[in-house]
N, C-alpha and C positions, 0 to 999 in steps of 0.2 A: 162353234164347231160341233158337229155330231160326234158321238162316241167313236164311230167308225173312222172319221176324219182325224180325230185325236190319236187313235191307235196308229193309223198310217203315219202321222206326223211324228210320233215317238219312234216308230220303226225307222224312219228316215234319219232321225237325229241319232239313233244308236249306230246306224251304219256310218254316219259322219263321225262319231266318236272313235269307232274301230279304225277309220281311215286316219283320223288325227293322231291316234296313238301309233298307228303304223308309220306314219311319217316321222314321228319322234323316236322310233325304235323302242317303244314302251308296250308292255312292260319288259324289262330286261330279264334274261334268263337267270334262274337262281344260281348263285355263285358261292353261297356260304358252305362251310364244311360241317356236316352234322356232328353235334357233340355227343359223346358217349358218357354214360353215367351208370353206376351200378344199380340205381333205382329205376332205370328205364329211359325212354325217350325224352330228349331235351328239345324243346322248341326254342327257335331263335328269339322271338318276341311274342309275348302274350299281352294283350290289351284288355284291361278291365273297363267295360263300358262301351256300348255300341251306338251311342249317340253321335251327333256331328263330329265331335272332336276325335272320338275313337275311330270312326270311319275314315276321317281325313288322314290320321297317322297310318292306318292300315293301307290306305291307298298309296300314300307317299312311299311306304316301304315296299309294297308290291311293284310299283313302277321301277323300283331300283333293285329288283331281284331278290328281295328278302320276304319270305313267307311270314305273315303275322296272323295270329288267330285271336278273335275277340270273344270274350265271355261277358254276357249281359244278363242280369236278373229278370228282365221284362220279357213278356211274350214277344214273338217276332212281329215287328212293325209298331211296337209301342215303346221303343227305346227312347230315352230322354223324356223331357217334360211335355212336349208339344201336344200329344193327344191324351195326356193324363192329368197332370197337375197344373199346367199352364191355362189360364182362363182369359187371356186377352183375345180380342177378335183378330187383330193383325199384329205382325211383328213390329217392334219399335224401330228396327234398323231400316234405312232406306233400301228400296227394292233393288238398287243398282249394284249394291256391294256384291263382290264375286263369291263370298263365302268359301266353301271347302273344294273349289274347283281345281286347285293346285296349278293354276296358271293356264289351264286348258279351256278355251271359251266354250266348247260344246258341252262342257260338264257344269256350266253355270245354271243357277235357277232360271235366269232369263231364257237361256236356250231351251230348257225344259218346258217352260211355260209357253214361249212363242211356238214351239213345235205343236202345241195343242190348241192354242188360241190365237195364233197369228200376231203380227206386229201390231195390228190395231188393238188387239186384246191387251198386249203389253202396255201400250200407250195409254190405254184407259185405266189400267191397274194403279191404284193409289199406293197401297202398301200390301205386302205379301200376307195373305191369310194364314193364320197359324196352322191350320190343318193341311193347307196346300204345302207349306214348308215340310210338314211330316211326310206327305206324299212324295215330295221331291227327295227327301233323304232315303225313303224306302227304295225309290227308283235308283238312286245313287249307289246303294249297297248292291242292288241287283245287277245293274249294268256293268259294274266293276268286278262282280263275282267275288265279293269280299266274304271271308270265312267268319260267320258269326254263330256262336253257340248260345242259344236263348235259354231262359229259365234256369240260369246258373248263378247262384248267389255266392259271392265271395264270403267265405267264413274264417279264412286264416291266411296270413302272409308270413313267410319265414325268410329272412335274409340270411344267406349262409356263406361261409368263407370257401366253399368248394366250387365256386363259379356258376352257381345256379340260384335262382329264386324259387322257393316252393310255394305254390299257391293251392288252397283247397276251396273247391266250389261244391255247394249242395244243389243237386238237381231237384227243382221244385216239383217235378212230376213224380219221380221215383222215391224221392227223399234220401237217395244215396249220395255219398260224398266222394268226389274224384280228386285226385292229387295231380297237379300238373307242374312240370319242371320247366323253367324258362331261363335263358341266359339274361334276358332283361324283361322287366314287367313295367307296363305303363298304366298308370291309374288315370284313366280318362273319364272320371266319375262325376263331373259336373259341378253345379254351383255349391252343393253341400258335400263335396267329395271327401273332405277330411273331417267331417262333423255332422251337423244337422241343424235343426231349428234353433234360432236364438230366441229365448223366451224371458220375460221378466220374472224375478224371484216369486212374485205373488201368484204366478200361474199355478204353482204347486199347491195352492189352497183350493183349487177348483177340481172337481171330478171330471175325468176325460169325457164324460157324457155331455158336458156343457161348453166345450170349446174344441176348436180345431186350429191348426196352423195353415197358413196359406200354401205352404209347400207340400202339404199332404193331399192325397186323393180323396175327394168328398164331392157329394152331389149337392147342387143348390136346392134340389127338391126337398131336402130335409129341413130347409129353413122356411118353407111356405107357411104363411100365417103367423110367423114368430117375430119378435122384436130382436133385432141383431145389432150387436155392437162390434165395430171393427177398430182394432187397435193399430194406428199407423195412418200415414198419408201419402205413401209412395205408390209406385206403379201396381204392385201386388195388392195394395189395399183398395185401389180403385177397381181392379179386376174382380176382387173377392166381393166388394160391395155391389158391383153391378150384377154379378152372378146371383147374389141373394135377391136383389130387387127384381131380376128378370124371372125369377122362379116364385114370385109372389110373397116375399117377406112383408110383414105388416109394416115395419119400419127399419131403417138402417141408419145408424149414427156412427160417424167416423170420429174417434177421439185422437187428436193430433197434438203432440207435444209443442211443436213449433207454433209461433204466432202467425205464421203465414206459410204458404207453400213456396218452395224455391221456384223461380221463373226460368232460369237458364240451366240447360243440361251441359255442364262443363266437360263431361266426359267426351262429347263430341269434338272438343278441341284436341283430343289426343288421337283422333283417327287421321293419321297421316303417315307416310312411309318413314319419316324420321323416328316416330315413336315405335312403329312396328319393328324396325330393324335396329334401332339405337338405344331404346330404353334399357335393355338388359345390360348394356355396357356403361351406363351412367354410374356415378359413385353412389354408394349407400345413402349418403346424405341427400342427393337429389332424388333418388328413388322414393325415399321416405317422404320428402317434401311434396312430390307430385301426388302420390297416392293419398297422403294425409289430407291435402287440399281437396281432392275429389271426394273423400269421405266426409269432410266437414261441410262442404258446400251442398252435398247430396244431389241426387238426380230427381228432378221434378217428374211427376206422372205426365204421360203424354196428354196433349190437348184433347184428343178424341176419347181417351180413357176417362178423363175427368168429366167430360160432357156426358159420357155414357151413364154416370152416376147422377149428376146434378139435374138431368132432365126429369127425374122422378120427384114429385112433391113430397114423398115420404122419406126422402134422403136428407140428412143434415150433416154439416161440417162443423165441428167443435175445435176451436184452436186454443193453444196455451193451456191444455188440460193434462195433467199428469196423474195417472192411476198410482195410488200408494199402497193399496191392499185390496183384497177381495174376500167374499164369503158367499156361501150358498144358503139362502133363506126361503123357505116354502117353495123349493124347486126352482127358484130364480136366483140369478147372479146379481149380487150387490157390489158395485165397485165404489171404493172410497177414493176420491180425487181431491186434488188441491182446491177444487171449486164446489165440492160437495159430493153427495152420493148419487150414482147412476144405477138404476135397476133394469135389468135386461134378461131375455131369455137365453141368449146364446152369445158367445164371444168368438171372433175370429182374429187370431194373432197374425198380423202382417209386419212382423218384426225382423224379417230377414233370417240369415243364416250365419253360422260361426264355425271356426275351426274348433272342434271339440273332440279330442280322441276318445274320451269316455263314451261318446255316442256311437263309437265305431269299434266294437269289440274284435272285429277281424284284424285290426292293426295292433293288437295288444303286445305282440312280440317286438314290434319296432317302435312304438310310440315314444317310449322313454329315451330312445337313443337319437331321435331326429333333432338336428340343430334348428332352433327357432331364431327369428330375428331378435328376440329379447335376450338370447344367449350371446348374440354376436355383436349387436349394435344398440347402444343406448339411444332412446328417442330424442328428437330435437328438443331443446329447451322450449317450454310452452307448448309442445306439440305431442302430448301423450296420446296413444292410440292403441286401444286394447286389441282391436282386430289385427292391426299391422304387427304388433308385438308377438302375437301368437301364430303368425304366418311362418311357414317353414322357410329356412334360409337355403336356397337351392343353388346347385352348381350350374355350370353353363348349359348342361343338357337336361335341365329340369330335374336333376337327380337329387335325392335326399343326401345330406351330409351328416356325419356323425357329430353328435354334441361333444363327445370325448373321442378324440382320434384313437382308433383301434379298439373301441368298445363293441362294435358290430360290423366286422368285415362282411362285404357284400351288400350293405345298405345302399351303396351308390348304384346298384343295378336296379333299383326301384325309382321310377321316374314320375313325377308329380305333374300330369298334364291336365290340370283342372283349375278351378277358380282360385285355389289357395296359392297358385304360382304367381298371382298378379304382381305382388310387391317385388319379387325377384326377377320376373321375366316380362312384366307388362301383360296387357290384355291379349295375349297370343294363344292361350290355351282353352278358350271357350267362348270368345266373342266372335260373332260372324265376321266383322271387319278384318281380323288379323289371323283367323284359324288357319288359312293355308300357309301363312309365313311361319307360324309356330310348328305346324305339322311337318313342314319341309325341313325346318331347322333341326327338329328332334330326329326325324328320319335320317338326315345326313349324319348326325352325331352317332346315332346308333350303328349305322353302316360303318363308319370309321372305326368304332369300337370293336365290332365283330371282326373287321379285318386285322386290326392290331392284335387282338387276342390269338388269332390263328395264323399270324404272319409266317411262322416257320412251316406250317403245313401248306400255305399258299406258295411259299418259295419252293417246296418239294414238288407241288403240282407244276410250277413253272418249269422246273428242271425236267419233269417228265413229259412236258408237252412236246408232241412230236408230229403235228400235222405238217406235211411238207408244203412249202411254197413253190419250190422248184423240183423237178424230177430228173434234171441232168440233160434233157433233150432240148433245152431252150438255146444252146450255144454250141459252137465247135471250136475246139482248142486249136491255136495256131501250130503249124508244123515246127517252128522254131520257138524256143522259150523266150527269145528277145525279138523286139520289133524290128522290122527291116528299116535300116537308118535311111535308105534312099527315099523312103516315103514320108520322112519327118521333115 
């Protein structure tokens, strides 16, 4: 399609969305009661993070008459990883998944794509291009008119007993800090939402000039002509290795602890309505068992991502190799492994992310009070799992719970809608297959909470409601107060 035809197609789709929402009576009128506070305005819900998950929650709330505002640290249009730190060519999820559409067909990626490229274009599409997904999310934000404040970095979160959460954001343009009060705060902060990069201890021996983590923003151009070593063999490792190769790295060696790559993506076996709606209601034992199994079997890199690397003759895969320590020698990195020494120019750590409160100073006030799984549930015999043990033990609305009851009133007003919720709530807070289910469930719970907190004022509104249904002219009273018996 030409650009003009694409524009016309999107205009028609947006008209259809307005009609679909109108048919459903959406969005509902705002019904919440403004909260008053000596410190100023109190917002109903503030969402930290304007990526897919944050947008989905904001939309689900807006449809139900609750205003929610999003604060994101990135520039407008660069929220989430898709146009910054992600390096895959296409998404790994099947193109047919509905994503954050919240049950409205015209809000799906497919509807957006077909509006521009037609049915034939959709049928020819194999998987969704990473940057196309970002374009779709930008459109989603715009067409639903969601409120997003960009370049706002969260620097402090304070849970309080007076019915509000106080959040402080630093404006990256002015450098000034603003304080925002909210009745509920949602942390839609992604894969590293409660921590950051997971690094082996020996990484501390290397200067930052000689390594990066796959989750950071970096350009492949800096690797041109250099010998690069990638630590890991998962999806991010393939993406990082391919990026280096495509930008002219002299060689790329992948050091993989396993003796082989896993062949089956077991996580695909959890993509079904049962897991989407029922995982959160399973016993702690079954939750641990399922998530631990997925952690130990691990996710193989996609077929296409692996071929993207192996097509290069200067790429090599090394299995069964464990780095034990490292040092810098003559401006080169020397890795000591169980199989001998490896010398390289640069290291890329593709070692995942972890929950690590120390990497997130903005949570310093609440970190020590959050109940973790290790505080609540001993791991299954023979199934220890550090990642799971450090996950927050969440309530039914993704809310943090106190480690010691009564130690931090108001903590329950902070909701963890990011990857760290996976053990408590399943993959509903960040994965494309279940994000609508999670967003709608969280929004429904927040709505119920807002009503319950103000039920006395809503009752007063009910008593004051005086829109007449009848004006007295709709009938004529009989002359006699009793019916005429002859007509009975």
